C-alpha positions as CSV (number, residue, x, y, z in Angstrom):
1,M,43.2,-31.3,71.3
2,D,46.3,-31.9,68.6
3,I,48.8,-30.1,70.6
4,W,51.8,-31.9,69.2
5,G,52.6,-34.2,66.2
6,E,53.3,-37.2,65.9
7,T,56.1,-38.6,68.3
8,K,58.7,-41.4,68.4
9,I,60.3,-41.5,72.0
10,D,62.3,-44.4,72.8
11,F,60.2,-45.5,76.1
12,L,61.3,-48.9,76.5
13,G,65.1,-47.8,75.8
14,K,64.5,-46.1,79.5
15,R,63.2,-48.6,80.8
16,W,65.8,-49.8,83.4
17,I,66.1,-46.5,84.6
18,M,62.5,-46.2,85.3
19,F,62.4,-49.8,87.0
20,T,65.2,-48.6,89.4
21,M,63.3,-45.1,90.4
22,S,59.9,-47.4,90.7
23,G,61.5,-49.9,93.0
24,I,63.2,-47.6,95.3
25,M,59.7,-45.9,95.3
26,C,58.1,-49.4,96.1
27,I,60.0,-50.2,98.9
28,I,59.0,-47.2,100.7
29,G,55.4,-48.2,100.2
30,L,56.0,-51.7,101.4
31,I,57.8,-50.1,104.4
32,A,54.5,-48.0,104.8
33,I,52.4,-51.1,104.5
34,F,54.2,-53.4,107.1
35,A,54.3,-50.4,109.4
36,I,50.5,-50.4,109.5
37,P,49.9,-53.2,111.5
38,M,52.9,-52.4,113.8
39,G,51.2,-49.2,114.6
40,K,54.4,-47.3,113.5
41,A,52.3,-45.2,110.8
42,N,49.9,-42.5,111.1
43,L,47.0,-44.4,111.8
44,G,43.3,-42.5,111.9
45,T,40.6,-43.4,114.5
46,D,39.2,-45.8,112.1
47,F,42.3,-48.0,112.3
48,A,44.2,-47.1,115.6
49,G,41.3,-46.3,118.0
50,G,39.3,-43.5,119.3
51,I,36.2,-41.7,120.0
52,A,33.8,-39.7,117.9
53,I,31.5,-37.5,119.5
54,Q,28.4,-35.6,117.8
55,F,27.5,-32.2,119.0
56,R,24.3,-30.4,118.4
57,F,24.9,-26.4,119.0
58,E,22.1,-24.2,119.2
59,K,23.3,-21.8,116.7
60,P,25.3,-22.5,113.3
61,L,29.0,-22.3,113.6
62,S,32.4,-21.9,111.8
63,I,34.2,-24.9,111.3
64,D,37.7,-23.2,111.0
65,K,36.9,-21.3,113.9
66,V,36.3,-24.7,116.2
67,R,39.4,-26.2,114.6
68,D,41.3,-23.1,115.7
69,L,39.7,-23.6,119.1
70,L,40.6,-27.2,119.3
71,A,44.0,-26.9,118.2
72,G,44.8,-23.9,120.6
73,S,43.3,-26.3,123.4
74,G,45.5,-29.3,122.9
75,F,43.4,-31.1,120.2
76,K,45.5,-30.6,117.4
77,D,44.6,-34.2,115.6
78,A,40.9,-33.5,115.9
79,N,39.2,-34.5,112.8
80,L,36.0,-32.4,112.2
81,Q,33.2,-33.1,110.2
82,Q,30.0,-30.8,109.6
83,F,26.9,-32.1,108.6
84,A,24.4,-30.3,106.1
85,E,22.7,-28.8,109.5
86,P,25.4,-26.0,110.1
87,N,24.9,-26.6,113.9
88,K,26.0,-30.0,114.0
89,L,29.5,-31.5,114.5
90,L,31.2,-34.3,114.4
91,V,34.5,-34.6,116.3
92,R,36.8,-37.7,115.8
93,L,40.0,-37.8,118.1
94,K,42.7,-40.7,118.2
95,R,43.4,-41.2,122.1
96,S,44.8,-44.3,124.0
97,E,42.0,-46.5,125.7
98,G,42.7,-45.2,129.3
99,K,41.9,-41.7,128.2
100,L,38.9,-42.3,126.0
101,R,36.2,-41.6,129.0
102,D,37.6,-38.3,129.3
103,I,37.5,-36.8,126.1
104,S,34.0,-35.7,126.1
105,Q,34.3,-33.8,129.1
106,S,37.2,-32.1,128.1
107,L,35.9,-31.3,124.7
108,G,33.1,-29.7,126.6
109,E,34.7,-27.5,128.7
110,V,36.6,-26.6,125.4
111,F,33.4,-25.3,123.7
112,T,31.9,-23.8,127.1
113,K,35.0,-21.6,127.3
114,G,35.5,-21.0,123.7
115,L,31.9,-20.7,122.6
116,P,30.1,-19.3,125.4
117,D,27.0,-17.7,123.5
118,N,26.5,-21.0,121.6
119,P,25.1,-23.9,124.1
120,Y,25.6,-27.6,123.1
121,T,24.4,-31.1,123.7
122,V,26.1,-34.2,122.5
123,D,24.1,-36.3,120.2
124,S,26.3,-39.6,120.5
125,T,29.6,-40.5,121.6
126,T,31.1,-43.6,119.7
127,E,34.2,-45.2,120.8
128,V,36.8,-47.3,118.4
129,G,38.6,-50.0,120.3
130,P,41.8,-51.6,119.3
131,T,40.2,-54.9,118.2
132,V,37.8,-53.0,115.9
133,G,40.8,-50.9,114.3
134,K,42.9,-54.6,113.7
135,K,39.8,-55.6,111.9
136,L,39.6,-52.6,110.1
137,Q,43.3,-52.9,109.1
138,T,42.6,-56.4,107.8
139,D,39.5,-55.9,105.9
140,A,41.6,-52.7,104.1
141,L,44.1,-55.0,103.2
142,W,41.7,-57.6,101.9
143,A,39.9,-55.3,99.6
144,V,43.2,-54.1,98.2
145,G,44.5,-57.8,97.8
146,I,40.6,-58.8,96.1
147,S,40.9,-55.7,93.9
148,M,44.1,-56.8,92.3
149,I,43.2,-60.5,92.1
150,C,40.0,-59.2,90.2
151,I,42.0,-57.0,88.0
152,L,44.3,-59.9,86.9
153,I,41.0,-62.1,86.0
154,Y,39.4,-59.0,84.1
155,V,42.3,-58.1,82.0
156,A,43.0,-61.8,81.2
157,W,39.8,-62.3,80.1
158,R,40.1,-59.3,78.0
159,F,43.4,-59.9,76.6
160,E,45.6,-62.4,77.5
161,F,47.1,-63.5,81.0
162,R,50.5,-61.9,80.3
163,F,48.8,-58.6,80.1
164,G,46.7,-59.1,83.4
165,V,50.2,-59.6,84.9
166,A,51.6,-56.5,83.7
167,A,48.4,-54.7,84.4
168,V,48.7,-56.1,88.4
169,V,52.0,-55.1,88.3
170,A,51.5,-51.7,87.1
171,T,48.4,-51.0,89.3
172,L,50.1,-52.5,92.4
173,H,52.9,-49.9,91.8
174,D,50.5,-46.9,91.9
175,V,49.3,-48.2,95.3
176,L,52.4,-48.7,96.8
177,V,54.1,-45.5,95.5
178,V,51.1,-43.5,96.8
179,M,51.3,-44.9,100.2
180,G,54.9,-44.3,100.5
181,F,54.4,-41.1,99.6
182,L,51.8,-40.5,102.4
183,F,53.9,-42.3,104.6
184,L,56.8,-40.1,104.0
185,I,54.8,-36.7,104.2
186,N,52.8,-38.3,107.9
187,K,49.4,-38.0,106.4
188,E,46.9,-40.0,108.6
189,I,45.8,-43.2,107.0
190,T,42.3,-43.4,107.1
191,L,39.5,-45.1,105.6
192,L,39.0,-42.6,103.3
193,I,42.7,-42.9,101.8
194,V,41.7,-46.6,101.4
195,T,38.9,-45.5,99.3
196,A,41.4,-43.0,97.3
197,L,43.8,-46.2,96.7
198,L,40.7,-48.4,95.3
199,T,39.7,-45.5,93.3
200,L,43.2,-45.0,92.0
201,A,43.3,-48.6,91.2
202,G,40.2,-48.4,88.6
203,Y,41.7,-45.3,87.0
204,S,45.0,-46.8,86.8
205,L,43.6,-50.1,85.1
206,T,41.6,-48.1,82.5
207,D,44.5,-46.1,81.1
208,T,46.7,-49.3,81.1
209,V,44.1,-51.1,79.3
210,V,43.8,-48.1,76.7
211,V,47.8,-48.8,76.2
212,F,47.3,-52.5,76.0
213,D,44.4,-52.3,73.3
214,R,46.7,-50.5,71.1
215,I,49.6,-52.7,71.4
216,R,47.0,-55.7,70.6
217,E,45.9,-54.1,67.4
218,N,49.4,-53.2,66.2
219,M,50.5,-57.1,66.9
220,K,47.7,-57.9,64.5
221,K,48.5,-55.3,61.9
222,R,52.2,-55.4,62.2
223,S,52.9,-59.1,62.8
224,K,56.7,-58.6,61.4
225,E,57.7,-55.8,63.5
226,E,60.1,-56.2,66.2
227,T,58.5,-56.6,70.0
228,I,60.2,-53.2,71.4
229,P,59.5,-51.0,68.2
230,L,56.3,-52.3,68.3
231,I,55.5,-51.4,71.7
232,N,57.1,-47.9,71.7
233,R,54.9,-47.2,68.4
234,S,52.0,-48.2,70.5
235,V,52.7,-46.1,73.4
236,N,53.5,-43.0,71.2
237,E,50.2,-43.5,69.4
238,V,48.0,-43.2,72.4
239,L,50.5,-40.8,74.3
240,R,48.2,-37.6,73.7
241,R,45.3,-39.3,74.7
242,T,46.8,-40.5,77.7
243,I,48.5,-37.2,78.5
244,V,44.9,-35.0,77.7
245,T,42.9,-37.2,79.7
246,S,45.2,-37.3,82.7
247,L,45.3,-33.2,82.4
248,T,41.8,-33.2,82.5
249,T,41.3,-35.2,85.6
250,L,44.0,-33.6,87.4
251,L,42.3,-29.9,87.0
252,A,39.0,-31.7,88.6
253,L,41.4,-33.1,91.3
254,L,43.4,-29.7,92.0
255,S,39.7,-28.2,92.3
256,L,38.9,-30.5,95.0
257,L,42.3,-30.1,96.9
258,M,42.4,-26.5,96.6
259,L,38.6,-25.7,97.4
260,G,36.9,-28.9,98.8
261,G,38.0,-28.3,102.1
262,E,39.5,-30.4,105.1
263,V,37.4,-33.3,105.2
264,I,38.5,-34.4,101.7
265,H,42.1,-33.0,101.3
266,D,43.6,-36.1,102.3
267,F,41.6,-37.8,99.8
268,S,42.1,-35.3,96.9
269,L,45.9,-35.4,97.5
270,A,46.1,-39.2,97.3
271,L,44.2,-39.1,93.9
272,F,46.1,-36.3,92.4
273,V,49.6,-38.0,93.4
274,G,47.8,-41.1,92.0
275,V,46.8,-39.8,88.9
276,L,50.3,-38.4,88.1
277,V,51.8,-42.0,89.0
278,G,49.0,-43.8,87.3
279,T,50.1,-42.2,84.2
280,Y,53.4,-42.6,84.4
281,S,53.3,-46.2,85.1
282,S,50.9,-46.8,82.0
283,I,53.8,-45.5,80.0
284,F,57.2,-46.5,81.5
285,I,56.1,-49.8,83.6
286,A,53.1,-51.9,82.3
287,S,54.2,-52.0,78.8
288,P,57.9,-52.7,79.5
289,V,56.9,-55.4,82.0
290,L,55.6,-57.3,78.9
291,L,59.2,-58.0,77.7
292,F,59.8,-60.1,80.7
293,W,57.0,-62.6,79.1
294,K,59.4,-65.1,77.2
295,D,56.3,-66.0,74.8
296,Y,55.8,-62.3,74.0
297,K,59.6,-62.2,72.5
298,R,58.5,-63.0,68.9
299,P,61.2,-63.6,66.6
300,V,62.6,-61.2,64.1
301,A,61.0,-61.4,61.0
302,A,63.5,-62.9,58.3
303,K,64.6,-60.3,55.6
304,V,63.5,-61.0,52.0
């Protein structure tokens, strides 16, 4: 996979341009995070409250046909999930608390008229109220926060504390940028999106650790080299590995995005964008953050 030869790109020379771009994207991500508890974001049933109804039909049915049927009947925000048994279907809907009682009856009328030759029974009906939704929002924020603390502890133990801080900054940057992107395109925020963000945090950390490992190796081998050239050298040395690894991951995610179906579409999209952002942050965010640490700015070796 040695597509190109040795590179000598001055990544740190572009750090202020990249910091400005990332700062704008992170601000959008922070707006999205503050919009969630205020109910301003497009929250899914898990967070906003709603109803989940499980139907069992007499014959197998096409989920695409059901989706078109519900959309044409005014249920455009319906979230559908099919089980291993092709005649079972789970329908999730966001509705205000006052309308929850009428949802099951309304859906039943739609299926009765739209699928007259396929009788059904309701296996279960589950309501998610505002109280539960608020608790899930809090738990999701705690999950992301605890993961950031664990990343800091791990990288600080694996390398040094300053590396841990840089890794947390880069990982938090990735989460905020993806959140901001989903907020801008009005994607529904569900627990599956939270899962994607936590998965992204793990991927981003792995990529960042590879870069940090090379920086540490060069610190030992080239102890007299200036800081900025040393970091640039290290990033260039692992650049091919970073790009090839990211491209391989993106191919898998692209397959999920195009062929995985409606249920995991948003999950795949969040991860696809996250891998792109994670690759960018490993190169342009994680390593330059080390320069803000005074102890890391080693004096230039005296000329002999």
